[in-house]
MARSEMI-204761 format. One record per atom (N, C-alpha, C, CB): residue number from 1; residue in one letter; atom name; x, y, z. Coordinates in pm, whole numbers, plus 32768, in hexadecimal, padded with zeros to 4 digits. Last residue first. Glycine has a CB too. Example, Ala and Ser with C-alpha at 12.3 -4.5 7.8 and 13.67 -1.06 7.14 Angstrom:
// MARSEMI-204761
REC  2  S  N  8505  7F1F  82C4;
REC  2  S  CA  8557  7F96  82CA;
REC  2  S  C  850A  8003  8313;
REC  2  S  CB  8580  7FC4  823C;
REC  1  A  N  8527  7DC7  830C;
REC  1  A  CA  84CE  7E3E  830C;
REC  1  A  C  8528  7EB6  830C;
REC  1  A  CB  846B  7E41  8389;
//
This chain:
// MARSEMI-204761
REC  100  W  N  C544  72DA  DF59;
REC  100  W  CA  C4FF  72BD  DFD8;
REC  100  W  C  C46F  729C  DFBD;
REC  100  W  CB  C509  7334  E03A;
REC  99  T  N  C683  72A2  DEB7;
REC  99  T  CA  C5F9  72CE  DEBD;
REC  99  T  C  C5BE  72AE  DF45;
REC  99  T  CB  C5A5  728D  DE4E;
REC  98  E  N  C7B1  72E2  DE16;
REC  98  E  CA  C771  72BA  DE94;
REC  98  E  C  C6E5  72F5  DE99;
REC  98  E  CB  C7C6  72E8  DF0E;
REC  97  V  N  C7ED  726C  DCCB;
REC  97  V  CA  C7D4  72DA  DD27;
REC  97  V  C  C78E  72A6  DDA4;
REC  97  V  CB  C77D  7347  DCE2;
REC  96  Y  N  C824  71BC  DBFD;
REC  96  Y  CA  C861  71A2  DC80;
REC  96  Y  C  C847  720F  DCE7;
REC  96  Y  CB  C8F4  7191  DC71;
REC  95  G  N  C7E3  71DC  DAF2;
REC  95  G  CA  C788  718E  DB46;
REC  95  G  C  C7BE  7170  DBD0;
REC  95  G  CB  C768  710F  DB03;
REC  94  D  N  C86A  7283  DA4B;
REC  94  D  CA  C89C  71FA  DA56;
REC  94  D  C  C844  71A1  DAAD;
REC  94  D  CB  C928  71FB  DA8D;
REC  93  R  N  C7DB  7371  DA6D;
REC  93  R  CA  C7DF  7333  D9E8;
REC  93  R  C  C80C  72A1  D9EF;
REC  93  R  CB  C83D  7382  D98D;
REC  92  V  N  C813  739C  DB7C;
REC  92  V  CA  C788  738D  DB50;
REC  92  V  C  C786  7344  DACA;
REC  92  V  CB  C741  7418  DB44;
REC  91  D  N  C92A  73B8  DB72;
REC  91  D  CA  C8F0  7348  DBBB;
REC  91  D  C  C85F  7330  DB93;
REC  91  D  CB  C8F8  7361  DC52;
REC  90  E  N  C93E  74A7  DAE2;
REC  90  E  CA  C977  742B  DAAA;
REC  90  E  C  C939  73B1  DAEE;
REC  90  E  CB  CA10  742A  DABA;
REC  89  A  N  C8C5  7552  DB9B;
REC  89  A  CA  C887  753F  DB18;
REC  89  A  C  C8BC  74C0  DAD5;
REC  89  A  CB  C8A1  75BA  DABF;
REC  88  C  N  C983  753C  DC6B;
REC  88  C  CA  C8F9  7514  DC81;
REC  88  C  C  C8B4  74F7  DBFC;
REC  88  C  CB  C8AC  7581  DCCF;
REC  87  G  N  CA67  75AC  DBF6;
REC  87  G  CA  CA67  7520  DC1E;
REC  87  G  C  C9DA  74EA  DC34;
REC  87  G  CB  CAB7  750E  DC9D;
REC  86  E  N  CA10  76B5  DBD7;
REC  86  E  CA  CA36  7666  DB60;
REC  86  E  C  CA33  75D1  DB80;
REC  86  E  CB  CAC4  768F  DB2E;
REC  85  C  N  C9EC  76F6  DCE5;
REC  85  C  CA  C97A  76F7  DC8A;
REC  85  C  C  C997  76A5  DC0C;
REC  85  C  CB  C955  7788  DC63;
REC  84  D  N  CAF4  76E3  DD45;
REC  84  D  CA  CA8A  768F  DD7F;
REC  84  D  C  CA12  7686  DD23;
REC  84  D  CB  CA60  76C7  DE07;
REC  83  P  N  CB7D  77A3  DCA2;
REC  83  P  CA  CB9F  7715  DC9D;
REC  83  P  C  CB32  76B9  DCD7;
REC  83  P  CB  CC20  76FE  DCE7;
REC  82  H  N  CAE2  7890  DBD6;
REC  82  H  CA  CAF8  7868  DC61;
REC  82  H  C  CB0F  77D1  DC64;
REC  82  H  CB  CA7D  7890  DCBD;
REC  81  G  N  CAA6  78AF  DAC9;
REC  81  G  CA  CB2E  78CA  DAF6;
REC  81  G  C  CB49  78A4  DB86;
REC  81  G  CB  CB4B  7958  DAE4;
REC  80  S  N  C956  790C  DAF6;
REC  80  S  CA  C9C0  78E3  DA9A;
REC  80  S  C  CA48  790B  DAD0;
REC  80  S  CB  C9AA  7921  DA10;
REC  79  E  N  C88A  789C  DBE4;
REC  79  E  CA  C8DC  7911  DBC4;
REC  79  E  C  C952  78E2  DB71;
REC  79  E  CB  C90B  795C  DC47;
REC  78  F  N  C742  7826  DC1B;
REC  78  F  CA  C7C4  7810  DBDE;
REC  78  F  C  C80A  7894  DBC0;
REC  78  F  CB  C7B5  77BF  DB5E;
REC  77  C  N  C641  7823  DC74;
REC  77  C  CA  C6A1  786E  DCC6;
REC  77  C  C  C72F  7864  DC8E;
REC  77  C  CB  C69F  783C  DD55;
REC  76  A  N  C5BF  7775  DBCB;
REC  76  A  CA  C5A2  7803  DBBE;
REC  76  A  C  C606  7858  DC0C;
REC  76  A  CB  C515  7821  DBEF;
REC  75  P  N  C6A9  7678  DB58;
REC  75  P  CA  C640  76A9  DBB2;
REC  75  P  C  C630  7740  DBA3;
REC  75  P  CB  C661  7686  DC45;
REC  74  R  N  C6E5  75EE  DA20;
REC  74  R  CA  C70E  7657  DA7C;
REC  74  R  C  C698  767F  DAD4;
REC  74  R  CB  C743  76D1  DA2E;
REC  73  G  N  C6B3  753E  D951;
REC  73  G  CA  C6D0  7507  D9D4;
REC  73  G  C  C6FE  756E  DA39;
REC  73  G  CB  C736  749D  D9C8;
REC  72  E  N  C65B  75A9  D868;
REC  72  E  CA  C6EA  758B  D86F;
REC  72  E  C  C713  7555  D8F8;
REC  72  E  CB  C73B  7608  D850;
REC  71  A  N  C551  75E3  D898;
REC  71  A  CA  C56F  7572  D842;
REC  71  A  C  C603  754D  D842;
REC  71  A  CB  C542  7590  D7B4;
REC  70  D  N  C546  7644  D9F9;
REC  70  D  CA  C533  7658  D96A;
REC  70  D  C  C55F  75DD  D91A;
REC  70  D  CB  C580  76D4  D93A;
REC  69  V  N  C488  7623  DB18;
REC  69  V  CA  C501  75F4  DAD5;
REC  69  V  C  C4E9  7600  DA3F;
REC  69  V  CB  C525  755F  DAFD;
REC  68  A  N  C419  76CF  DC39;
REC  68  A  CA  C405  76AE  DBAC;
REC  68  A  C  C48B  7683  DB72;
REC  68  A  CB  C3C8  7727  DB5C;
REC  67  V  N  C437  763F  DD84;
REC  67  V  CA  C457  76A3  DD1D;
REC  67  V  C  C432  7671  DC93;
REC  67  V  CB  C4EB  76C7  DD21;
REC  66  S  N  C443  761B  DECD;
REC  66  S  CA  C3EB  75F7  DE5F;
REC  66  S  C  C3FD  7664  DDF6;
REC  66  S  CB  C353  75EA  DE8D;
REC  65  R  N  C557  75B8  DF9A;
REC  65  R  CA  C50D  761B  DF4B;
REC  65  R  C  C4AE  75D6  DEEB;
REC  65  R  CB  C56D  7675  DEFD;
REC  64  R  N  C623  75A4  E0BC;
REC  64  R  CA  C5C2  7563  E063;
REC  64  R  C  C570  75CE  E01D;
REC  64  R  CB  C565  7502  E0B2;
REC  63  E  N  C774  7620  E0C0;
REC  63  E  CA  C6EB  761F  E0EF;
REC  63  E  C  C691  75D7  E08A;
REC  63  E  CB  C6B8  76AE  E108;
REC  62  A  N  C87C  7687  E085;
REC  62  A  CA  C864  7613  E0DB;
REC  62  A  C  C7D8  7615  E118;
REC  62  A  CB  C8CD  760E  E14A;
REC  61  H  N  C8BE  7741  DFCB;
REC  61  H  CA  C888  7773  E04A;
REC  61  H  C  C865  7704  E0AC;
REC  61  H  CB  C80E  77C7  E030;
REC  60  R  N  C931  76A1  DEFF;
REC  60  R  CA  C96A  7723  DF23;
REC  60  R  C  C93E  7753  DFAC;
REC  60  R  CB  C944  7789  DEBC;
REC  59  R  N  C893  75C2  DEDB;
REC  59  R  CA  C91E  75B2  DF06;
REC  59  R  C  C955  7634  DF3E;
REC  59  R  CB  C974  7583  DE92;
REC  58  C  N  C74A  7585  DF35;
REC  58  C  CA  C7A5  75E8  DEFC;
REC  58  C  C  C832  75D3  DF34;
REC  58  C  CB  C774  7678  DF19;
REC  57  V  N  C69A  7475  DEE5;
REC  57  V  CA  C6E6  74AD  DF53;
REC  57  V  C  C751  7506  DF16;
REC  57  V  CB  C724  743D  DFAF;
REC  56  I  N  C555  7484  DE44;
REC  56  I  CA  C5E4  746A  DE47;
REC  56  I  C  C620  749F  DEC8;
REC  56  I  CB  C62A  74A8  DDCD;
REC  55  R  N  C43A  7444  DDA2;
REC  55  R  CA  C46A  744C  DE2C;
REC  55  R  C  C4FD  7423  DE2E;
REC  55  R  CB  C415  73F0  DE8C;
REC  54  G  N  C3A5  7505  DCA1;
REC  54  G  CA  C402  749C  DCC9;
REC  54  G  C  C433  74B0  DD57;
REC  54  G  CB  C479  7496  DC69;
REC  53  Y  N  C24A  7556  DC9D;
REC  53  Y  CA  C2D5  7581  DCA8;
REC  53  Y  C  C32B  750C  DCD7;
REC  53  Y  CB  C2E3  75F8  DD08;
REC  52  G  N  C13F  7518  DCA1;
REC  52  G  CA  C18E  74E9  DC31;
REC  52  G  C  C220  7514  DC33;
REC  52  G  CB  C151  7516  DBB4;
REC  51  D  N  C0B0  754F  DD81;
REC  51  D  CA  C0AB  75B3  DD16;
REC  51  D  C  C0FE  758A  DC9C;
REC  51  D  CB  C0DB  7639  DD4A;
REC  50  D  N  C0EC  7482  DE32;
REC  50  D  CA  C064  748B  DDFD;
REC  50  D  C  C056  74ED  DD89;
REC  50  D  CB  C006  74B4  DE6B;
REC  49  D  N  C23C  7423  DDC6;
REC  49  D  CA  C1D9  7448  DE2B;
REC  49  D  C  C150  7453  DDE9;
REC  49  D  CB  C1FF  74CE  DE72;
REC  48  A  N  C2EB  7307  DD3B;
REC  48  A  CA  C2AE  738C  DD33;
REC  48  A  C  C24E  73A3  DDA6;
REC  48  A  CB  C266  739D  DCAE;
REC  47  P  N  C41E  7269  DCE9;
REC  47  P  CA  C3A5  726B  DD39;
REC  47  P  C  C36E  72FA  DD3B;
REC  47  P  CB  C3BF  7238  DDCA;
REC  46  L  N  C486  7264  DB92;
REC  46  L  CA  C497  7295  DC1A;
REC  46  L  C  C415  7285  DC67;
REC  46  L  CB  C4C3  7329  DC19;
REC  45  D  N  C4C1  7219  DA81;
REC  45  D  CA  C487  71BC  DAE2;
REC  45  D  C  C4A3  71E5  DB73;
REC  45  D  CB  C4BC  7131  DACA;
REC  44  Y  N  C502  72CD  D9C3;
REC  44  Y  CA  C570  7295  DA10;
REC  44  Y  C  C541  723D  DA82;
REC  44  Y  CB  C5C7  7304  DA47;
REC  43  L  N  C403  7308  D95D;
REC  43  L  CA  C46E  72E4  D901;
REC  43  L  C  C4E1  729F  D94B;
REC  43  L  CB  C4A2  7360  D8B9;
REC  42  E  N  C373  7363  DA3A;
REC  42  E  CA  C353  72E1  D9FF;
REC  42  E  C  C3C4  72AE  D9A7;
REC  42  E  CB  C2D2  72EA  D9AF;
REC  41  T  N  C409  744E  DA6D;
REC  41  T  CA  C3E1  73F4  DAD8;
REC  41  T  C  C3C3  7369  DAA2;
REC  41  T  CB  C368  742C  DB22;
REC  40  G  N  C431  74EC  D987;
REC  40  G  CA  C49B  7495  D9B8;
REC  40  G  C  C472  7432  DA22;
REC  40  G  CB  C508  74E7  D9EC;
REC  39  P  N  C36C  75A1  D943;
REC  39  P  CA  C36F  7521  D8FD;
REC  39  P  C  C3D0  74BD  D939;
REC  39  P  CB  C392  7537  D86D;
REC  38  N  N  C2F2  769A  D9B0;
REC  38  N  CA  C32A  7630  DA01;
REC  38  N  C  C32D  75AA  D9B8;
REC  38  N  CB  C2DA  7622  DA81;
REC  37  S  N  C31A  77FE  D98C;
REC  37  S  CA  C2E2  777E  D961;
REC  37  S  C  C32F  770E  D9A6;
REC  37  S  CB  C2E7  776E  D8C6;
REC  36  I  N  C2E5  78FD  DA72;
REC  36  I  CA  C349  78A8  DA32;
REC  36  I  C  C307  7825  DA0A;
REC  36  I  CB  C3C3  788F  DA90;
REC  35  N  N  C238  7992  DB05;
REC  35  N  CA  C228  7994  DA74;
REC  35  N  C  C28C  793D  DA2A;
REC  35  N  CB  C233  7A20  DA43;
REC  34  P  N  C269  79A5  DC13;
REC  34  P  CA  C208  793F  DBE8;
REC  34  P  C  C1F9  7938  DB50;
REC  34  P  CB  C181  795D  DC27;
REC  33  D  N  C381  79D5  DCC3;
REC  33  D  CA  C34C  79F7  DC3F;
REC  33  D  C  C2EC  798B  DC0E;
REC  33  D  CB  C3BF  7A0A  DBDB;
REC  32  E  N  C403  79A1  DDB7;
REC  32  E  CA  C37A  79D2  DDB8;
REC  32  E  C  C33C  79EA  DD30;
REC  32  E  CB  C374  7A4E  DE05;
REC  31  R  N  C50B  794D  DDA0;
REC  31  R  CA  C4AF  78FF  DDF3;
REC  31  R  C  C41E  7925  DDDD;
REC  31  R  CB  C4D2  7911  DE83;
REC  30  G  N  C57F  7A0E  DCFF;
REC  30  G  CA  C580  7983  DCD5;
REC  30  G  C  C51E  792D  DD23;
REC  30  G  CB  C609  794B  DCE3;
REC  29  E  N  C566  7AF4  DD9B;
REC  29  E  CA  C51F  7AE9  DD1C;
REC  29  E  C  C515  7A59  DCEE;
REC  29  E  CB  C563  7B3E  DCB1;
REC  28  A  N  C613  7AB4  DE71;
REC  28  A  CA  C584  7AC9  DE8A;
REC  28  A  C  C534  7ABC  DE09;
REC  28  A  CB  C56C  7B54  DEC9;
REC  27  Y  N  C708  7AA5  DDE5;
REC  27  Y  CA  C6D7  7A33  DE32;
REC  27  Y  C  C640  7A3E  DE48;
REC  27  Y  CB  C720  7A2A  DEBA;
REC  26  A  N  C721  7BA7  DD86;
REC  26  A  CA  C716  7B38  DD28;
REC  26  A  C  C6DF  7ABC  DD6C;
REC  26  A  CB  C79F  7B19  DCEA;
REC  25  R  N  C736  7C33  DE7B;
REC  25  R  CA  C6C8  7C4F  DE1F;
REC  25  R  C  C6B5  7BDB  DDBD;
REC  25  R  CB  C6E3  7CD2  DDD1;
REC  24  K  N  C824  7BC8  DEE3;
REC  24  K  CA  C7A5  7BBA  DF2D;
REC  24  K  C  C72E  7BCF  DED2;
REC  24  K  CB  C7A0  7C1E  DFA2;
REC  23  A  N  C8D8  7C1C  DE1E;
REC  23  A  CA  C8C3  7B8D  DE34;
REC  23  A  C  C841  7B74  DE7F;
REC  23  A  CB  C939  7B50  DE81;
REC  22  E  N  C8C5  7D31  DE44;
REC  22  E  CA  C8A0  7CF6  DDC3;
REC  22  E  C  C885  7C60  DDD2;
REC  22  E  CB  C910  7D0E  DD5B;
REC  21  E  N  C92B  7D45  DF49;
REC  21  E  CA  C8A1  7D6D  DF2D;
REC  21  E  C  C870  7D34  DEA9;
REC  21  E  CB  C896  7E05  DF2B;
REC  20  F  N  CA34  7CEE  DF1A;
REC  20  F  CA  C9DE  7CA7  DF77;
REC  20  F  C  C94B  7CC7  DF5C;
REC  20  F  CB  CA01  7CCB  E007;
REC  19  Q  N  CA92  7DB3  DE6D;
REC  19  Q  CA  CA8B  7D29  DE3F;
REC  19  Q  C  CA2F  7CD6  DE98;
REC  19  Q  CB  CB18  7CEA  DE3C;
REC  18  R  N  CA87  7E91  DF18;
REC  18  R  CA  CA35  7E8E  DE9E;
REC  18  R  C  CA25  7DFF  DE6A;
REC  18  R  CB  CA73  7EE7  DE32;
REC  17  G  N  CB45  7E41  DFD9;
REC  17  G  CA  CAB9  7E59  E000;
REC  17  G  C  CA5C  7E56  DF87;
REC  17  G  CB  CAAD  7EDF  E046;
REC  16  A  N  CC2D  7E3A  DF41;
REC  16  A  CA  CBFC  7DBD  DF7D;
REC  16  A  C  CB69  7DCD  DFA5;
REC  16  A  CB  CC52  7D96  DFF8;
REC  15  K  N  CC40  7F4E  DF08;
REC  15  K  CA  CC32  7EEC  DE9B;
REC  15  K  C  CBFA  7E68  DED0;
REC  15  K  CB  CCBA  7ED4  DE55;
REC  14  R  N  CC6A  7FB3  E008;
REC  14  R  CA  CBF2  7FDA  DFBC;
REC  14  R  C  CBD7  7F77  DF4B;
REC  14  R  CB  CC02  8069  DF83;
REC  13  L  N  CD62  7F38  E03E;
REC  13  L  CA  CCED  7F1A  E092;
REC  13  L  C  CC6C  7F40  E04B;
REC  13  L  CB  CCF7  7F64  E118;
REC  12  N  N  CE02  7FAF  DF7C;
REC  12  N  CA  CDEC  7F1E  DF78;
REC  12  N  C  CD76  7EF5  DFCF;
REC  12  N  CB  CE69  7ED4  DFA4;
REC  11  R  N  CDFA  80BA  DFD3;
REC  11  R  CA  CDCC  8097  DF4D;
REC  11  R  C  CDAC  8002  DF44;
REC  11  R  CB  CE36  80BD  DEE4;
REC  10  R  N  CE72  80A1  E0D2;
REC  10  R  CA  CDE6  80CE  E0C5;
REC  10  R  C  CDAB  80A8  E03F;
REC  10  R  CB  CDDC  8166  E0D8;
REC  9  I  N  CF75  8051  E084;
REC  9  I  CA  CF23  7FFD  E0DC;
REC  9  I  C  CE90  8022  E0CE;
REC  9  I  CB  CF50  800B  E170;
REC  8  A  N  CFC4  812F  DFEF;
REC  8  A  CA  CFBD  80AB  DFB0;
REC  8  A  C  CF67  804D  E002;
REC  8  A  CB  D04A  806F  DF9E;
REC  7  R  N  CFC5  81F8  E0B3;
REC  7  R  CA  CF68  8200  E041;
REC  7  R  C  CF57  8179  DFFC;
REC  7  R  CB  CF9A  8268  DFDC;
REC  6  E  N  D096  8194  E156;
REC  6  E  CA  D00E  81A2  E18D;
REC  6  E  C  CFA7  81AA  E11D;
REC  6  E  CB  D005  821E  E1E7;
REC  5  F  N  D16D  81AD  E0A5;
REC  5  F  CA  D148  8129  E0DA;
REC  5  F  C  D0B8  812B  E10E;
REC  5  F  CB  D1A9  80FE  E14B;
REC  4  R  N  D175  82BE  E082;
REC  4  R  CA  D15D  8266  E00F;
REC  4  R  C  D12F  81DC  E03D;
REC  4  R  CB  D1DB  8259  DFB9;
REC  3  D  N  D1AF  831A  E188;
REC  3  D  CA  D132  833E  E145;
REC  3  D  C  D111  82E0  E0D1;
REC  3  D  CB  D139  83CD  E112;
REC  2  D  N  D234  8244  E286;
REC  2  D  CA  D248  8288  E207;
REC  2  D  C  D1C3  82A2  E1C2;
REC  2  D  CB  D2A4  8237  E1AD;
REC  1  M  N  D1FB  827C  E3DB;
REC  1  M  CA  D1E9  8224  E367;
REC  1  M  C  D1F6  827A  E2E8;
REC  1  M  CB  D15E  81DA  E36B;
//
């Protein structure tokens, strides 16, 4: 195998690994951050759990979640630029988000 090709493959694998770890970290922070204010649950008429977090079904990870929702309708796990996250935030604002 050509050395340049092998280096390019390794470089891209390392880059993908870093992106994966960053996404995992952002996902965990979004789910566990208790300091996020939660005005969106009532503002967007979302069903809430006992702690006041909005109960939504995450499009990106296809799972039920209880998350804080900010005044712009973005769940705490929202990642700017991700199509599923952008669509979820739009659905929250429009009142069409899937809940449980």
